[in-house]
N, C-alpha and C positions, 0 to 999 in steps of 0.2 A: 504495499500499499504507499511506505513512503518513496518508494521509486516512481510510481504512477503518480502521485500528489506533487512530487519535486518537479518531474519532467513536465506534466500539464501547466503548473505553477510558473516554471521556467517559459516555457512557449506563451502563455497568458500574459506574462511579464513584457517579453520582447517583444509582442504583436502589439500591445497596447501601447507600448513606451518608444517605438521604433524609431521614433523621430529623435527621441534623446541618445540612444544608442549610435545611432549614425552623426547625431549632432549637428545638424542644420540649424535647430534653433538658434543657438546663439550667435550664426553668423548675421542672423536679419537684424533690422535696425529695431534696436530695443532698448529699454533704459538699463542702464549699467547695473541696477540693483537685480534686475530680471536677467540679465545674462548672468550674474554672479550665483544666483540661487539655480538657474539652470544645470550650471557646471557642478554644483554640489550636488545635486538631485541625480545627475546622471552617473557621478561616484557612488551615490546611495544604492540606485539601482545594480549596480555592477556588484556591489556589495551583496544585496539580497540574491542577485543571480548564482553567487559563489554559495552562497548559503542553500541555494536549492540546488546547485548540485551536490552538496555534500548530502542533503536529504536524499537524492537520487541514488546514490553510489550506498549510502547506510542502508537502504533496502536488498539491494543486492549483495553487500557482505553479508547481513542479517541471515538471507536465505542461503548462502552458500556457507555460514558458520565460521568465517575468516574474522575470528576475534581481535587478531592482533591488528589487522589491519582498519578494523571495524571501529579499534580503540582510536586509532591515528585520527581517521575520518570525523568520530565523536568530537574530537579536540577542535578539530578545524571548522566544525559545526557551530562552537560555541565562539570559537575565535571570529568566524564571518558574522554572528549574530551580535557580537561587540562592535565589530567594524561598521555594520549596518548601522547600529543604534548613535554610534559617534557621528557619524556623516549625517544621519538623519536630523539629532541637534543643530549640528551648523546650518543645516540647510533649512530649518525653523526660522533662525536668526536672518539668514540672508534672505529668505523669500519672506518674511512679514519687515524685513528690513527695520529692525528695532534695535536701538542701541544703547536702550535702559535697563534698569536692573534686571529686569524679569529677561530682557537677552543674554546678560552676564551669566544669570544663574543657570538657564537652559544649558548654555556653551559650557558651563562648569560642570554641572551634572553629566554632562556626555563623556568629558575627559575622564571624570571619576568612577563611572561605570567601566569605560575601558578598560581603565588600570585594575580596577578590582577584578575584572573577567580575566585578564591576563593573568594575574595574580593566583585565581584560581586555577586555570588551567595549568601552570606552573607546578604548582602544588600537588594538582590530581596525578601527574606523573608518577610522583613518591609516596602519596598520602592520598587514597581514594576519597576526595570531598566531594569533588562533583559528580561522577560516576565512575562506574565499574561495571565488570561482566564477572556473571557468580561462575562457578565449574562446570557448568551446564553450556554457559555462552550467553545467559541471558543478559540482557541490558538493565541494570539496578540504578536508581536515581539517589545521589546523594544530598544533604543538606545543601551544600552551598548551590546545587542545580536548584533548589525551591528558593532560595534566597535570591539567586538570580531572577530568576522570573517574578519574582513580589517584587523586588526593586525597580524591574521593568514596568510592571502593572503600576507602581506609584508612580515612577517617572512619567511614563504616558497620562496618566490619569489627571495628576497636578496640572500638567501642561496643558492638557486637552481642556479640562473644567476653566481654566485662568482664559484660555484661547477662545473659549466659546462665551463666555460672559463680555469678553471685549466685544467678539462677534454683534452680541446681543445688543450692546450699547451703542455699536458704531453704524453709520448709517451712509458714509461716503464708500467709494471704490474697494476699501482694503477690507470690508466686511467680507467679502468674496474669500480674501485670503486665510482670514482668521476662520471661517466656516470650514475650508477645504482642510486645514491642519487640526482643527478640533476634532472631527467626525474620523478621519483616519486615526486619530488617538482612540477614540472611543471603541473604533474596530478594533485595533490592536489590543486594547484591555480586555475586552470579550473574549477573545480568541488566545490570550497569553493564559488568560485564567483558565479557560480549557484545557489547554496545553500542560499546565499546571495538575490538572484533576487527573488528566488522562496522557501520561508520558508514553503510551506505545503509538499514539495517533498524531498526524502532522497538521496540528492545527494552527501552529506557529507560522507554518508555512502558507497556510489557507488564509490566515490575517494579513499576511504581508500582500497575498494575491491580491483577496477583495479589496484592501487597503489602498494600494497603489493604482487599481483600476479607478476607483472612487477620485483620490486623489488628482489623477492623470485629467479627469473630466474638467474638474475645477482649473486645474492649471492650463488647459487648452483653451477654455473660455477666456481665461484670464490673458492668455498671450493673443488671442482674436481682438479683446478691447485694447489692447496695446498698441497692437499692427493698425486697427483702426484708427485710433487716435494718432499713430506716426502718419497714416495716409494722408489724412486731415491736414496736418501740419506741412505734408510734402510740397503744398501747392505754394504754401507761404515760403517755404525754404527756396523752392524754384523762384521763386520771383526775387528774393535776396540773393540768389547763385547769379542771377541772370544782371543783378545791379554789380555785385562782385566781378563780374566777367567784363561789364563794361568797366568798371575801374581797373580790373586787372589789365584789360588792353591798354588803358592810358598808362599804366604803370609799365606796361611792356615797353610801350613807344618811349617813355622816358628813359626806361633801361638801356634801350637801342640807342638813343642818343648820347647816352654816358658813355656806353660799349665803343659807337663809333669814334667820340671824341677821345676814349682813352688809347683806340687805336691809332687817331692822329698823333696823338702823343707819344706814343710808343715808334710810329715812325720816325716822328720829329728827333726823337731822343736817338736813333740809330742814327740819323743824318748828322745830328750834331756829333756822336762818337765817330762816324766816320770824318766829318770835318776836321774836330780836334785831333785825331790820330794821325791824320794824312798830312795835316801841316807842318808838323815839326818834321815828319819823314819827307816831305818836299826839301827842306831844307836840307837834311843827312842827303838824301840822294844828288839833290843839285849841287850843292858845296862839293862833292864827291867826285860828280862828274866834272868839274870845272878842276879840280885839282888834277884828278889823270891827264887833263890836256896843258898842265902847267910845264912848260919847256923845261924848266928848274930843277923839278922833281926828279929827285933819283931812280934807278931802276929798282931797288929796295922798298923806298916810299911808294913807287906805283904797285909793285906787288901786293902790299899792305891795304891799297886803296881798293884795287880789285877786290879782295876778299870782304874790306867794308861795303861796297858796293852790292856783292852778291848775298853778303849777310841781310844788307838794308833790303833786297828784294824780296828774299825768301820771307823777311818780316811782315812787308806788305802783302804778300801773297798769303800769310796766317792770318793777319786783319781781315783779308778780303772773304777767305772763307770764312770765317767766322762771322761776320756782317751778312756774306750770301745765308750761311744756315740757320741765321736768328730769322731772317726775312722769310726763309723759306717755312720754318715753324710757326709763325706768326701770322701765315697766311697772306704775306704780302707780296709775293711772288707775281710778276703779271708776264704774260706769253702774248706778244703782237700778231697780227695777222695781216700782213703787209706785202707788198711784193719787194722780192729781193734776188739779185744775182746770185744763182747757186755757184757759177764761174768764178765771180769775184771773192766769194766765200773760200771756195777752194785752193785759189791762187793766195789769199790772205793767209788761210792755215796751213800751206805747203811752204810761204815764205818763212813763217816763224820756227815751224819744226825744222823745215830743211835747214834754216840757218844753226838751229840747235843741233842737228844731227852732224852738221859738218864741223863745228867745233869740236864734237865729240869722237869724230872719227865713224860714223854710222853712215849707212846706206839708205837713203829716203828715196821711197816710189810712190807717187798718185796714179792712178788709172780709173777709168770709167769704163762699166761694163754695159753692152746696150744702148740704146738710143736714152740719153738721159738730157731732161731739158736745162736750157741755161739760166733760165728763171722759173720761180715759184712763189707761192704765197705762203708766209709762215713767220717765224720771228729768226731772222738771220743771227742777231746777237747771242742767244740762246744756243743754237747750232753750232755756233763757233766756240763758244764756251763749254760745251758739252765735248766736241772733238779735241780741242786743244787740250783739255783737262785727260781726256785718255791716252792722245798721241804724247803729252806731257810725261805722263807716267812710264810711257813704253820707253822714251828719251831716257829718263831718270833709270829704270831698271835693266838698263841693256849695254853690256859691256862694249866696249869699242870693237871695232870689226864685225857688229852686227848689223841687223835693216829692220827697218820698219816700213811698213806700206799701208797704204789706204786705198782701200777699194768703194767708190759708190757704184751700186747697178738698183734699176728700176724692177722693183718686183711685181706690181700690178697696178693697173689703172683702171677705175670705175667711176662714172658719173661726176666727174671733175676731179675726182680725188687720185693722188697717186702715190704709193708706196714705195719708198726708197729703203735700202739695206746701206748701211755705212759700217764697213769692216775694217778692224784696224788690229793688225798683227803685227808681232816683234819676235825677235828670237832672243828675249831677254831672259832673265833669272828663274821668270815663272812663278808659280804662286802653290802652295801646297795643296791638297786634296781636302786637309782638315780647315785650312782657314777659308778654303773658295767660298762657302756657302756667307761669310761672315765680311765679305769683299767691300758691299755695299753699307756696312754699318758704319755710323757716324763714331769718330774716334778710333776706329778698329786697325790694327796694326797687327802684323804676321809676326814681328819679334821687334825688340827693340834694338837688336844689333842692325839688322836691316834699316830700319827707320834712321837711328844714329847715321850710319853710312850713308845714305842715300839723302835722307831730308824727306818729311814728310808730317803734316799735320793730321791727316787720319779724316780729313773731313772731304778730301776731292771727289772721291767717288761717292762718297753720302751726297754730295751737292748734285754731282752728275745725274746719279740715279732720279734725284725728286724732280731736275727739270726735266728729265726725258719723260717720268710720268705727268707732270703736268703739261707737256706737249702729247697727251696720248699714247704715249710710245712704248717701246720694250726697251729692254737691253740687257743682254746675255753675255756670258763668259766663260771663255773655256782655258783652261791651262794647265801646264805639267811640269812638276819643279825640274827647273834644268834644262829646258826646252823652248820656253815662250808663251807668250799669252795672246790670246783672240777675244777681241770685244767686238760684239756685233750689237749696233743701233739700227733698230725699225722704226720709222716716222714717216706718218702719214700727211703729206703736204698737200695744198690746193693748186691745182694749174694757174697759171699766170698768161694774162692776155699778151706780157712783154716778153721779146727772143723767142728763141726757139730750138730744137735739139743742138747739141755740140757734136755728141756722139764718140769724142774723141778723148786723148790723152793730156794732159798738162803736162809739160817737160818736167822731171823729179827736180826738186829746190836744192839738189848736191851737185848737179850740172848745168844749172843756168839760173842767172842772176835774176832777182826780181825788176814793191809798189812801183830791168830789160824788156821785160814784157807788161809794162805798163804803157799804155798808152796816152794818158794824159800829162798833159806838159806843167811845167812848174815855172813860175816868174824867177827872175834872178832878182835875189834879197839883199844884194850888195848895195849899200847907200839908201836904204828904205828907212822911213821915218814912223815909227809905232808910239800910240800913245797906251799905256799901262796903267789900269786903274788896279791896285793894291796897297790895304791899308797895312799889312804886316811888313815891317822894314828889312828884316832878314829875306824876305820873300821876295821881295821888288828886287833887293840888290842881286839876289843869284838870278834872276831874269834878265837883268840888265847887262850882268856879265855875259849869259849865255848868248844873248843878243849882238853883243861890242866883238864878240868872238866872230861872228859873221858880216861884222860891219853893218849892223843894224843900230840906228840910233834910235833914243827911247828916252819918252817924257814920262815921269811917275806924277800921278793923282794918288792921293793918301785917301780919298773916299769916292763914291758915285758921284757928291753934287760938284766936287772938283773937277771930276773927269768930263762931264757934260760943260762945265766952262770953260774948261781948255780947249776942247772940241768946237765949240761955238765963237771963243774969241781968235781962234787961228782961220785963216784963209781957208776957201776951197781946196781940196785935194793934199792939204798940208801933211795929215797923217795917212799913211797907206793901209794901215789896219789898226784896231783896237784891242787889247788883250784886257779883258773884264773879269774881276773877281765878283764871286757872289755877293760874301758877305761882307759888309764894310760898313761903317757908321755913318750917320745922316742920310745917306742913300745907297741902298744896294745895288747890286749890279744890274738886276732886274728891271727896278726903276728907271736907273740912269741907261740903260740899253732903249728903253721905252722914250725917254724923254730926247735922246739923239735921233732916233727914227723919226719922230715927230717934229723935229726943228724946223722943218720945212727948207732947208738947205740942199743943193743939188745933188751934193755926194753923201746926205745923211742915211738915203736909203740904198745907196750900194756900197758903203764902206764895210769890208769884212770886219765884223764882231766877233770874237772866239772866248767861250767861257774858259778861263784858266783858272779851275776852284777846286777846294777840295770837297765840294758836293759832287758824289760820284752815284748817287741813285738813280733809277728811272725817271722818277718824277720830277728830279734836278735837272735832268736831260731834256724832259717835256716842258716843262717851265723856260728851260734857256730858249728853245726853239719858238715856244709861242710868244714870247717877248721879242723877237726879231734877232737873237743871235744865230750866227752861220754855224757854228759849231760848237761841242763842249768838250774840251780836254780836263780830266780829271787828275788832279794832283798826284803824288807826284808826275808831273810830266817828262817824258823822255825828250832830250833835245831835238834827235831826229823826227820823232812826230811831230814837235812843234813848227819846225824849220819845213817839213813838208806839209803841215795844213797851211800854212802861212803862203809858201809858194803857190799850192794849187788855189787858193780862195783870191790871192790877188791877181794871179792869171786869170781867173774867170772873171773878175770885175773889168780887169782892162779889155779882154776879149769883149766882152758885153759893150763895153762904152765905144769901142771902134766900130761896132756893128750898130 
C-alpha cells in the first residue's frame, strides 16, 4: 500500500505542480516577493517528492523483508519529512511576505524542528528512539517518532489558526494568501493525526498530496491576478518606454556627437604627434645631409654621418609604422578610389627597390604577364605602400648576390572590375614554418637575433595586411627557411577610362636608371628665387642651406601673415615658387595660401606653392590641395625630392605661361 500511495502521490504532485518543476513561473513578470516564494515552494515540492519516493520504496522493501535497507529508507523518510517542513516554514514567510514577529517565529520553528529531527535520526542509529524493526522484521514506532508527529501537529495547528484568523479579518488581496496557507495547515494537522494513530498507513503522504493540490489552486489563482495586474500596467510601461526611447535617441545622438568629437580629437592628437616628432627629425636629417656634402668633412666623419643618417631614417620608419598602426586601429584609414597610372606606380616602386638592390648587390626584376592595363581606378598610394613594404623586407632579408622579382598579372575581368595578382619573390633567408602563421601579427618577430641584425619594428607586415584588407584584397605568403619567400597580393581594381594596355616589361631597375625613363622635363633651378614660410628658425636655416647649395636664393617669412605681405610687396614674377609650412603663428599655411591665391595679382594663381610641413596625414594632404597648394611634401624632406618637385612645377608654370 505504501508503494502504491507513494507512486500515485508523486504522479499527482508532479501533474498538478508541473509548472513549478519546470519552473517557468519565476521567469514571468511578477513581483519579487512572489518569485521568491515560488522558488521556495519549488524546493518544498522536491522535498515532498523525495518523501514520496522513500514511501514507495518502503513498501517494496517491507514486502521483500529487506530490513537493513528498510532501516536506511525509513531514516531518509524522516529526513525528507524534516526538509519538507523546513522549506514549508520558509515558504510561508516568503509567500505571506511577512517580516514581523510571527514570520520570525515560523522561521525559527522550522529550524528547530529540522535540528531536532536530525538529532533523533542520528541517535536512532545507536539507540532506537525514533523507530526500529523487531526480530520478525516488523516496523515499530518509538517515542521520538510520536513526539515528532506531535510537534508537527502543534506547529501546523498554531500557524494555521493564526493565519486563518488573519484571513478572516483581512479584506484585501492578501486574504487569499492566508486562506491558502491556513487550509493547507489544517489538512496536514488532520492527516498527521491519522498517521500518528495508524503508523502502518501512509496518511502523511496523503495529507501532502491533498494539501499541495489545494494550495496549488490558490497559488495559480494568485498568479493569474498578479499577471492580470502586470498586463494592465504593461500599456503604461509601454508608453513610458516609448518616451524613454525618444529620450534614448536624443542621448544616442548626443553620444554620437561626443564620439565624433573624440574621434576628431584623436586624429588631431595623432596629427600633432606626427608634427612634433617630424619637426626635430627634419633638423636631424637635414643637417646630416648638409654635413655629408661638406667638402672639409673627413672620410671618418662621413662614415659616422652615414650611420647617423641610416639610424635617423630607421627611426622615422618606426615613427611612421606606429602612427600608421594607430590610425588603422582607430578606424581612420581611408582608401581612395581615383584614376591612377599603374605604369607610373611600378616605375616608382622599381626605382626605389632597384636602387636599394644595387646598393646591396642584389638583382631586381619587374615583369608583367599578359595584358595589364596602364591605368586603373583605386588607391595608388596604398598600393605603393603595400608593395614597397613587402619588397623592402625582401631587400632587408636577402643576402648579397640574391635576387628579387615582382610580377603583375591579370587574373580575371568582369563587369568593369579587374583582379590583379602581385607576386613578390626573393631568395632571402626565408621564414620558419613555426613563425609563418604569425607573420602578420603586430610586433611579431621571428627571433631577436634576426631583428637586431636586419632591423625591424614588427609592424610592417601587420600594416600591410590591414591595408590590403581595407582594399578588400587578400595577401598570402609561402616561405621555406634558407630558400626564400613569396608574397602574393590579390586586389580587385576598377577599370579606368584613361590609357590602355601596356602588355610589356619595364626594364629592371638594376640595369636602367630612372624619376632616363622619365618623360617629364625639369626646369633649371640655378638663380631661382624662392619664398620660404617657416616659423622654426633651425628648420628655416636648413632649407636655406639646402637651396643655396643649388644656387637658389631664399627669403624667409616667420609666419603666414608675413609671407603674404612679402609676396604682395614684391613685383610680379619676383618669386619662382613658395615653400609653405602649415603650422605657424598669426596665420597658418592654409590661410596664407588662400590669401595669396585670392590676392588678384597676375602671378597669384600660377606660382607653385609647395607644402613643406610635418603634417603628414591624408587629411593634411587633402586640406593642402583644397587650399590651393600644388604639392604636399612631409618633413623630413629629402633634398632630391624637393628639387625635383621644384623643377617640375616651375617647368609646368613656365610652359603654361608660354602657351
